[in-house]
N, C-alpha and C positions, 0 to 999 in steps of 0.2 A: 274718471280719475283726474285730479288736478296736478299737473306736473310743474307748474310755474311758481311754486313756493320759492321765495328769494333765498339764495344760497348763503348770504353773509348774516346769518342769524342763529342764535341758540334758543330762541323762544318763539319760533314759528312766525316771526314777523316777515313782512314782504319788503323790507328795506334793510340797509346795512347799518346795524345797530352799534352804538358805541360800546355797549357791554360785550358784544361778540368780539369787537376789535380788540379791546383790552385783554379779554381772556385768552385770545389767541396769541397776542403779542407777549403778555407777561405771565401767562399760565396761572392767573390768579384773579380774584375779584379786585377791582380797582375803583377807588372813590376819589372824586375831586373835592377838596376841602376849600371852600370859598373864604377868601381873606380880604380884609380892608387894610391896605398899607398906608392909608392917609394921603394918597396922591391927589393932585388937583387935575384940572383939565384946561387945555389951551382954548377951548370953546367957552370957558366960563370966566377966565381971568383977563381976557382981552387980547391974548396973543393972536388968535385968529377970529375970535368972536366973543360975544357976551351972552349970558343966560343959559348956555348949553343947548343941546337938542331939545326940542319942545316937549318931548315925551319923558325926558330924563327926570328921575325922582330926586328928592333932596339928598339921597344917599348915593347918587351917581350910578344908578342901575346896579347897585350892590346891596339890595335890600335883604338878601339872605347871606351876605358875607358876615365876617366876624365883627366884633365891637372895635371900632377904630381907636378907642381909648385904651385898649389892652395891647400888650406886645403880641407880635405875630405868633410867637411860640404858644402863648396862652390861648389866643384865638383858635389855633390849630388843635391844641389838646382838648379844648371843650367840645369840638365837633367830633374829633376822633374817638373820644371816650364813648360817645353815643353809638357810633358805628361798631366799635369793638364788641359791644354787648351782643350784637346779632351776627357779625362777621369777624370773628377773632383773628383770622389769618389773612386779612386784607392788606393791600398795598395802597399807597396814596400819591396823589398829584396835588401839589400846592397850586391853588387857582387864585391868582391876583385878579380880582373881579371888579371892584368898585373904581369908577372914574377911569383915568388914562394912565396905565401902569408902566409906561416907559417915559413918562413926562417928568423927568427929574435929571439931575446931574449923574454922571456915570458912577461916582462913588456911592451915592445914595442907592441907586439901583443894585449895585453889587452887594451892598450890605443887606438889603432886604431879601434879595433872591437867595443869596448864599446861606443866610440864617435858616430859611425854610428847607433848603436842600440838606442841611445837617440834621434835620429831625428824623428820627428812626422811622423807617418804613416808607420814606418819600422816594419815589422813583423818577419824579419829573416835575416840571412846572408848566402850567398854562397861564399865559400873560395876555390879558385883554387890553387892547389899546386902539388908537386911531392911526390911520395910514399916514397922517401928516405929523406924527409925533415920535419918530424913531430917528435919532441922530446917526451920523456915520459912525461915531464912536460906539454908539449903542449897537448898531448892526454888527460891528466887529466883535463886541463882547458876546452878543447873542449867538453868533456863529461859533465862537469858542465854547460857550456854554452847551450848545447843542451836541458837541462832540463828547461830552461827559455825562449828559443826562437826557431824559426824554423831554424835549422842549417843543411846545406848540404856542404860536402866536395867534390870538383870536382878534380878528380885525372886524370892526363895525363898518358895514357897508349900508345895510338897510334897504337900499334900492339903487338901481342903475339909472333911474330917471332924474335928470338934473332939475326939472321943475319941482318934483317932490322933494329932492334934496335941499333946494333952497327954502321951500316951505317949512321943512322941519329943522332948518337952521344947522345943517351938518357942517357947513363952512369948509368943505373940501370938495373937489370935483372927482369925477370917475377916473380921469387920467392919474390923479394922485394915488388912488386906490390900486390901480393896475400896476403902476410903477413900484409900489410898495410890495405887492405880491411877487413881482418878478425879482426884486432885490432879495427878499427872504428866500425864495426858492433857489436863487443862484447860490445861496449859502447853505442850501439843503436844510432849511428850517421849515417845519411843518406849519401849515396855515389852515385855520378854521375861520369861516366867514359867517357873520351874523346878518340875517335879513329879517325884515318885518313885513308881514302881510297885513292888509287892511289900513295902510297909511292913507290919510285923507285924500279922496278923489282919485285914487289909483283904481284901475279896472283889473279884472281877473287876467286879462291879456297882458297887462303891464307887469303883474306879479310873476307870470310865467316867463316873460321876457328876461326878467332878472335871473331866473334859473338858467335859461338857455345861454345867457351871456357867461355866467359862471362856469358852465360846462366847458368853455373854451380855455379856461385858465387852469394853471397847475395848482389846484387846491386839494387839500386832503380831507376836509370836513366842512360841515355846514351846520348852523343853528337856525332853525325856522321859528320865528316868534309871531304871536298874534299881538297886534297893537292893543295895549291897554291904556285907558285914560285914568291917570292918577290925580288925586287931589293936589292942589297947590303947584300945578305945572302949567306951562304956557299952552300945552295941548288942551288941558281942561278949560282954559279961557277961550280957546278957539272953538271947542265943542259947544260951550255955552252960547257962544255968539252965532255960530253957523250951523250947528246940529248936523254936521256931515254924517254920511252913512257909516255905521259901524257894522262889520260883518256879523251875521248870525252864525251860530255854531254850524249849521248845515252848509252855509256858504264857505266857511273856513275849511271844513272837512273836504268839501269838493275841490277847493283850490289846492290844498295841500296834496291831495291824492294826485291831482294833475301834475303838480310840481315833482312829486316823487316819480311819476311815470317818465317825466322829461329828464330827471337828474341822472347824470353819469353813475353807473353802478359801483364804481370804485370810490365814490365820495362817501365818507362816513357821516351819518346823520347823528350829530351830537345832541340835538334837541329838536322837538317837533311841535311844540306849543309854548305859549307863555306861561309864566308862573308868578302872578302878581301878589303883592301883599293885600289881602282882602280888606284890611282896615282902611286902606287908601284908595281902593278901587271905586271908580265911578262907572265905567263900562269897559267891556261887556261882562255882565254878571255871570254868564255861563262859563267863563274862563276859570272860575274858582274851582270847579270840579275837573281838575286836570286829568285824572285817570278816565273819566267819562269821555273826554275829548279824544284821548289816545285810543280808547276802545272803539269809538265811532270811526276813527281813521282806519283801524284794522279791519273793521267790518265792511267799510266801503271798498277797500282794496280787495277784500275777499269776494264781495259782491261782483266787482268788475273782473275778478280773476286777473289782476294786473300786479305790477311790482316795480321796484326801482329800476329805471333804465328801459322800461317796457317800450317806450316810443323811439328807442334807438333805431330799430329796423321794423319795416312793415311785416316781416316774417313772424314777429312776435304776435301780431294780430291774427295771422293765419293759424299759428299754433294754438292760440286762445280759442278760436272757433272750432278747430279740430278737437281740442280737448273737451269742449263743452257739448259737442253734438255727436261725435263719432264713438261707437262702442267697439269693444274688443273683437266681436264676431262679424263686423261689417265688411262689405266689399267696397273698395275704394280704387280710384284711378289717379295716377300721376300722369297727366297729359303731356308733360315736358320734363323728362327725367333729369336732363342736364348732367351734373356730376353725381347725382344720387342722394343729395342731402334731404330733399323733400320726400323722396321715396323711402329712405330709411326711417324718417319720422313717422310716415304713414304705416310702414311695416311694423314698427314697435307699437303703434297705437292700436292696430287691428291684429293683435298678437295671435288670436284664434280665428281670424278672418283671412282676407286675401287682398293684396295690392297688385294692380296691373300697371305697368309703366310703358309709356310710348315715347319714342324719339326717332328723328330721321337720321341722326348721326351715329354711326357705329361706335365712335369713340365715347359718346355719351352713354350708350348701352353698356359698353365694356367697363367704363368707370363706375357706373351704377352697380353692376354685378359684383365688381371687386369690393365695393364698399359694403354691400349687403352681406356678402359671404364672410367678410372679415368681422361682421357683427353677428354672425350665426343666425341670419335671417333665412327662413325657408318657406315663407308664405307669399312668395312673389312670382310674377311672370313678366318678363320684359319682351317688348315687341318692337322690332326695328321697322317703324312705319309712321306715317304722319298721323297725328291725333284726329285728323278729319276722317280717318278710316276706322274709328273706334268701333262702330256698330258692326262692321264687317267681321271683325275679329271676336267681338263679344256679343254675338247675337243671342246667346243663351242667357245673357244677363240683363236683358231689356227690363226696365222697371225694378231692378234689384240692387242697384248701386246707391250707396249712401253719400258719396262725395266724388266729384271730379275736380282736380286741382290743376290750374294752369299757372306756370311761372314764365311769363313771356319775355322775349328778348333774344339774346345770344348766349352761347355756352361760355360761362366764365372760364378764362384762361384758354379758350378755344378760338376758332376762326370767327371774328366778329362780323364778317360779311355774310355769315349764315345766320339769319334771324327768323323768328316767327313772322308770318305775314297775315295781315288782317283777313284776307280772303279765306285762308285755310282755318284761321282761328275762329272766325264767325261760323264757318261750317262745322267746326268741332264743337262749338257751344251748342249748336242745333242738335248735333249727335248726342251730346251729353244730356240734353233734355229727355231724350228717348231712353237713356240708360238709368237715370236717377229715379228713385221711387218718389212717392208723393211728398215725403218729408225730406227728400234728399237736397243736396246743396252743391252749387257750383262756385268755386272760388277762383278769381282771376287776378293775378298780380301783374300789373302793367307798368312798364318802365318807359316813360316818354322822353328820356334823356338822350335818345339818339334819333336820327331821322325817321327810320322805319317805325320805331316805337311811338313817336309822336303821331304818325299817321294811323297806326294801329289803335292808339288811344281814342282818337277822334272817331274812327269808323266803328269801333265797338260801342261807343256811346250813341252814335247815330242808329246803329242796329237795335240796341236796347230800347231807345226812346221811340223809334218808329214802330216797334212791335209791342209797345205798352208792357214791356217786361219790368216787373218790380225789382229793384236792386238797391243795395246799401253801399255807399262808398266810404272807405276809411283812408285817412291820411295821417301820418305821424309827424308831418312837418308842413310848413307853409311853402316849402321849396317846390316850385311848379314842375320841375323836372325830376323830382324824387319818385321812386316807385310808390305805387298806391294799390289798394285792394278794392275789388268789387265782389260783393257777396250776392249771389242769385239763388232764389229758391222757387220751387213750383208754387208754393203757397205761402 
């Protein structure tokens, strides 16, 4: 039974979908109507640069926006009329998409924004812009606007890496972006950030670093794009000259799934792939089949049994393995009950089996019992003893146990001077080998972030390596003192 389907979805997705967000906020189907308000860009007219970003199309990345030669109201109506045929009771957000949509004097901005807000059914605005193109006067107006409509500012970042930013001619630095996000959030204005995967010469690690950086900022949404090379762009010229690597569909899916696993679970994913104009597309050709890419991302997340925010804690890895291998009628052991959270998870997983829990602290046993009883669990037995004594208590279960779980360290909110020790932990692992059956599994969560934990980590590795015991190690971060997981099997 797979328990880790992501919660913020109404379509069985494993990430926080925009459709789910809108339906829960507005109790309605909501569509963004893309508009071209005829704005320019400071990266084209010389204020900060010339030529624009090297990937930008002649329509200012607004290829699916309305016709700039038509009034905003007419642009809006032509798109809304199509939507109404299928979803007659929808609501709408006016999406100022093409070029830099705060790059004008305040009177011009007010005129364009307010005209769209007056259109029947419009409940808000999304405004795409650059972090270097919002004046103080504009910030003040946006703050006022956000108090009477649903307002989101979409900021182009693309990458956190300055070398790439210079290559693609962004003409602003990361500090500028961060300052803009902070200013918008100080005024309680929603922020959605655009990033691009597959930028020239960026590695997978660099793309994931962009995600982990954004996790630290107060942002509400993200758009993940795949770099597409369009005709008549500076990027097309660079590609013709240098033939830099373009991500395959398989590479893109792999990277996006990793990014989703790293991404904070409260960040709404507004877009998860690119959407180029096929007539102008040079590479990658696979991007034309957008829904095929979306399906592959869904399938890969399902194959991994992961979801948005999965890498937040190593316990998600533990739960994944438990869900994948443990059956309802199995016998399992929580070798360190602590406050009972792992014991409870195991009890619910082996609903028609049994879980045994060990701990040397009476407070831990009492806390665990209280938690299990409050959740109506009756398939457990708790033992106040060291896990190194497991076989003494469970001699009738030799070779019958499916899982032994260790969560090493000290009792959360308890006496931190009382910790697991490598001597008894290693003896307990040896005891666990006697208890698990041939397909059984031992999971050890190790926390090297305190003195005893660091020693325990080193000694357990030494024991496993010296005895030629096969194991797999899982880390959800490159932080050397973060908890990590070791999976051990007999076979």
